[in-house]
N, C-alpha and C positions, 0 to 999 in steps of 0.2 A: 123411603127417606129423599130419596131424590123426587120424587110426585112424576115423572118420565122428563126429568134433565137430565141432559147428557152430559158426564165430564167430560170436555174438549182435550186433544194431546198440548196446545197451544195456543191461547188467543191473546189479542192483543188488550195491552194495557196502559189508558191512558193517564199520562200526569196531573193536567191538572191545565197548564197555559198553554196547550195545544189548539183548543178553542180560540183562544186569543189572538194568539196568529194567523190563524184559519178566516178567523172577523175580520183579521186585519184585510189580509186578499181581498175577501170577497167587496170590504167597506170603500178599498181604495179602486178596485175591478183590476187588479194584476193576478189574472186570472190563466194567464197564460205561461208557457214555460220560462220565462224569465221572472224577474221581478226580486221586488227588497226581503222576500222569506230565502229565496235559493241562494241567493249571496251568501244572506247571514247564517243560511245551515251549511254551507261549503267554507267559510272561516271558522264554524264554531267546531267543525268537524276537523278541519284540518287542525286548530287548535288542540283540539284535545292529544291527537295522534303525532302532532306534529312534524307532517307532511300537506303539500300542495293538496286537495279534494275539488270532483269534480262531479256535481248530482245526476242522476242521470236515472231514464226510468225501471232498469232492474238491476239484479245483479249479472245475469247472461248478457245484457248493454255492454255492461264495463268489461266481461271477461272477453267479447268477440273486441270490444275497442283495445284492451289490454294486450289483447295477443298481436294486435294488427300493431299494435306501438312497436313489440318488437320483433318484428319483422316476420313473423306468419305468412305467409302463403303459399298456392298449391303447391301437392308434390312434396311438403316437408313435413317430417314426423316430429309430433309433439307426445311427451311423455305424461302421463297422470294417472294422478291416484285410481286404484278402481276402486275403491270402498267409497263410494261419493252417489250426490243425485246427477242424475243426468243431463241436466243445466252447465256442470262443470266441464262437460269434454264435448256438448254440443257445437259449441261456436269453434271451436276446431278443424268441425268439418264444415261449418259456414266461410271459413277463407278456404278449403278446399284442400286443407293438409289433414292428416293418419292420425289420430288416438295410437299411441302404446301404453299401455295397461301395466301399474305395478303395484306387487301387491304391500301389503299392512305389516306393521308390527305387532305382537300381540301385547307389548308393554305400553302401546298408548294408541292401539285402533287407526292410527296415523300410518304413511305413508313407509315404509322402511327403509334406511340409510343405506344398507348393503345391499339390497335389492335394489337400488337406484346403481350404485357401484358398478354392480356387476352386470346391469345395462346397458350402462354409461363406456364401459371396457368393451363388451360385444358389439356394441353401434360403431365403437373407435373403430376396430379391430375390420368393420368391414367399409368403413371411410364415408360413412354416412350418420352424423351426430345430429341428434335432434337441434329444430328452432330453441323449440322452450321448454321447459316443466309446469306442468299446472300442480302446485302441491294444494292437497284439501287440508284446512284442519278443523277435523270432523268433534261435531256436536260443541264446540265450545273448546276444544283445547286445541293447542298448539301442536305443530310436528316437531323432532329436533332437528329444529333448522340448522344450526352451527353446520355439521357434518353435511347438509343436505346443500347448504349453500357453497360451502369449502368443493365439494366435487361438481357440481356446475360452475364455477369460477373455474376451475381444473382444465374444467373441458368447451370453457365457452358457452354454456348454454343459458340463456335466458329464465328468469323464476319467475311466474305470476304465484301470489299469493291469494288463494280461493279464503277468506276469511267471512263468509257468507253466514259461518253458524256462530263465529270466534270473533263478534266485537265485545271489547272489553277484556281479553284474554290478553295475556301475555305470556313470552319466553322471555326468562334470565331478563325479565323487568322491560324488555321489549314490546310495545303494541304488538296485536296479531295484525298480520298488513304493509307492517315497516318495514320487512327486511328484506326482499326481493326486489326485484326491478320493476314490477307494478304489484299495488295490490287490490282487492276485491270485496266490496261488502252488501248483505242484503239488507233490505228494510222491508221484505214479506211481511205477509198480517200475520203469521206465526210465529218472526224472528226474536229477539229480547228486547230490541226496539224497533216500532214498525212506519211506516210513512202510507198502509196500509199498499203498495207497490211501488218499489222504488230500490236503488243502488247506488254505490258510491264508488270511484277510484282514484285512487291515490299514488304517487310516486312522488321519487326525490326528485324527478326532474320536474321544473314547473313549465319547462317547453312543451312537457308529453300531456301532461296533463292541460294545457293548454289547447294543444291538437288533439285532444280524446273532447274536449267541448265544441271544437269547431267542428267537427267531425259530427257532433251528439245531435249538432242544431242544421243537418243539412248539408255540410262545408259550402255554407256561402262565401263567396269571396268579396273579398274589403271594396265591391268596387261599385260604380250605381248602378242601378238596375240587380236582377238574378242572374248573376253571375256563377257560374260553378265550374271548378278546372279539377274537382276533386269529388269519390264515392264520397257521401252523407249520409247519415242513416236519421231517425225520426227517434232520439232516445234520449233527450232531455229530461229532466225531471218538470210537474207542474209550479208554480209558485204555491199555490194551495196544499199542495203533498209535501211540499219544503216546509210548508209550516207547521203539519204536522210534526215532523221528522226533529224541528228546532225545539219544540216538546218536549218529546221523549229524550231526545240527548238530555236534555237536563236531570234526568232521573235513571240514567245507565248506568249508576254506581250503586243507586239502591237496589234495580234490576239484578244484576248482576250477583248483588248479596242474598236477596230473593229465591233465585235461581238456583244457587251454590246449594242454600236452607230447607230448598225442596228436596234435591238428591240426597246431603246426609239423614234427614229425615225417616225420609225413605231408607239408604244403607240400616239406620240403626232399629227401624222397625223390621227390617229382617234379618238384622244379626243372629238369631237361632234355629235360622234356615240355613242347613247346607246343600249350596247347591244354586243359589240365587247371589250374584257378586257384582257392587255397580263398577263401572267404566272405569279404570285405572285411571287415578290419578297422578300423572306422571312430577317428577319431584323439581322440575325446572321451570316450574310457572304455574300461571293463574290459570286455572281450569275453571270456566263459566257454568257447563252444567248446564247449558243453553237447553238443551233435555237431557232429561235423569234415562241413561242408557242402561240397564243390565246385561248381562250373559247369564243363559240357562243351562245348569249342568243337569239334563234328563232324567240318567239316572240315578243319581243322587237326591233330586227331589221329587222328583214321582211324578213329571208333569212334562210333557213338550209348551216349547216355545207359543206353538200354533195352539196347545191347547188352553193354555194362559188365555193367549186377545180372544180364542171363540168364550171365557168363560168373563174376559172383562168386559165384553160386548154386553153379556145378557146382566150383565151386575151398570150396564150402561155408561159406562167405560170407554172411551177413545184409547185406545194403544195400538200402536205400531211393530212391524219387524224393524229391526237396522237396515239400510241400505243393502238393495239385490246389485252386488258387484257389475262395475260396468261390463267387463269377459263375461259375463253369463247375460248380458243381454241381447235379445234378437238383432239389436238394431246392430250393435257392433258384434257381431258375430264374424270370426273370421280376423280378429284385427287381434295382431301380437302382445304378449301379455308375458311378463315375468313374475314368477310364482302364480299365486292364486286360494292356496288352500286357507291360508289365515284368514284373508277378509270373508272366501265361502264357508267358514267357519261361524266367524262371527255375525256374518247374515244369516247362516242359518239356526243361531242361539239366540242375538241379542233382540233386545225388545226396550221401547222405548214408553215409559208413561207417563201423565198429566204433570205437565211442567209447566204453567201458567206461572210467571209470577204473583198473579192475582187469585192464585187457590186458595181456598179455603181450608181451618183445621176438619172441618168436618166432611169434605170430599176430598182432600188427602187422605186420611182413616179410611173412609168408605174406598178407595183404592187398595188401600193399603189391606184390608180384609176381605176383599173380593179375592188377592193377590193369594192370603194365607187360607183362604178358605178351598180355592181351585187347589192347594196343595195338602189338604188335611190338618192345618193347624189353625190352632185356637185364634178368635178375633182379641184386636186391642178395645183398650176401651177409650186410650186418650193415646194422642202421638207421644214419640218419645221425646222428652225435655229440653235436649241440648241446643236446640235450634231452631226453637218456637221466637226466639226473641226478633226475626227477620221478618214476621208477619207485617 
């Protein structure tokens, strides 16, 4: 059926105008990390979410600069969600600080505010509060930000929102990435929109955004010649890639609709199977379902998560586990962690299925039937009808 073509987890999906903006960069010879596309992308992104923005080479760079902006220094502690990708916490170490990991709640798979409260109370009793919290919005769903922000205000802890997975998501009508002191986004090749590689930093403080832009361009002083009074970085986004971002941002709403429809078609196609459930959809906001993520109950469904991934691989389908928690990573062995059992369980039983916004009906049906076949269920002849309109 697939003729040796593999269905990948999440691939770029162009909207049509990206090539025009890239062509403009070439014809005008703006091929450096400055130019009209960079400025236009930053302005359009800022207008979209309502905050000043600076385009950067990666989301990791944005986290690094964001933590720098809130004052993280060598020897500090920084709280961080444990159920995440390693890029969320590596910049803590770049700055010589120490990560402290916090568990998830089952209702959202995101940072548990009760765990955060316990950790802050204990650290306050020690007389060493964290400098900042990195709160991750996982797979397109916002963490429960109101109690998180209230606790951090109470203890004087800065908040960096890692919205790498969550562009287009919302928490009580507030866009992901706009509620903390700094927000960061990813445009990696597998994200909901892409620049092939890139990121964005936003903040309510325009001065902070300008400072991040200064640092991202090697912190060159406004003086004659090449004078530098601060440490800078080569973190600016190129004008060529920003052109891709401009076109991609124009189709963001459609991409959100398509990703959500993918997830709900999977959910409906598995409705007759006990033991496989879609990642919870928190009632307080919009979950983009950037990745269609499911939890497997092995004794009920009769197959392990690992067995499903192997069966899908044999059917030329890429699937992957939910992130391995940071407190279990060899790189971070010995770091303090509050809780961890929920994140470990989600990681051990969670599976992410192909979620590209360009996923065809034929390909999604193939994925669905590969899962159903692996657990001994009958094949479907067509997709559930409810969410077909998003194609």
